[in-house]
C-alpha positions in Angstrom: 0.0 0.0 0.0 2.6 2.6 1.0 6.0 2.7 -0.8 9.2 2.2 1.1 10.0 5.9 0.7 6.6 6.7 2.3 7.2 4.4 5.2 10.6 5.8 5.7 9.3 9.3 5.8 6.6 8.5 8.3 9.2 6.8 10.5 11.4 9.9 10.3 8.6 12.2 11.4 7.3 9.6 13.9 3.8 9.7 12.7 1.2 7.3 11.5 -0.2 7.8 8.0 -3.4 9.3 9.5 -1.5 11.6 11.8 0.7 12.7 8.9 -2.3 13.4 6.6 -4.0 15.5 9.3 -0.7 17.4 10.0 -0.1 18.1 6.3 -3.7 19.2 5.8 -3.5 21.5 8.8 -0.4 23.1 7.4 -2.1 23.6 4.0 -5.1 25.2 5.7 -2.9 27.6 7.7 -1.0 28.6 4.6 -4.3 29.2 2.7 -5.5 31.4 5.5 -2.2 33.3 5.5 -2.5 34.2 1.8 -4.9 37.2 2.3 -2.6 38.7 4.9 0.4 38.4 2.6 -1.6 40.0 -0.3 -2.7 42.9 1.9 0.9 43.3 3.0 2.0 43.5 -0.6 -0.2 46.5 -1.2 0.0 48.1 2.2 3.3 47.1 3.8 2.4 48.6 7.2 -0.1 45.8 7.8 0.8 42.3 8.8 4.5 43.2 8.9 5.6 39.9 10.5 2.6 37.7 10.2 3.8 35.7 7.2 7.2 35.1 8.6 6.0 34.2 12.1 3.4 31.7 10.8 5.8 30.0 8.4 8.5 29.9 11.1 6.2 28.1 13.5 5.2 25.7 10.8 8.9 24.9 9.9 9.8 24.5 13.6 7.0 22.0 14.0 4.7 24.1 16.2 1.8 23.8 13.7 -0.6 21.9 15.9 
């Protein structure tokens, strides 16, 4: 069902397939919600000055739950 590469990745991140799916979907949702703030920032830089960076940093550091 899952390839060896998939199984290896799940082992590396210490998650079951379901846990990994939920985690990945949660990251995708957070990023989609972040898009409007980044677009507003593109036109009016005084708004959301650190929002994109902070959210992405939290995701990268694994604090996305």
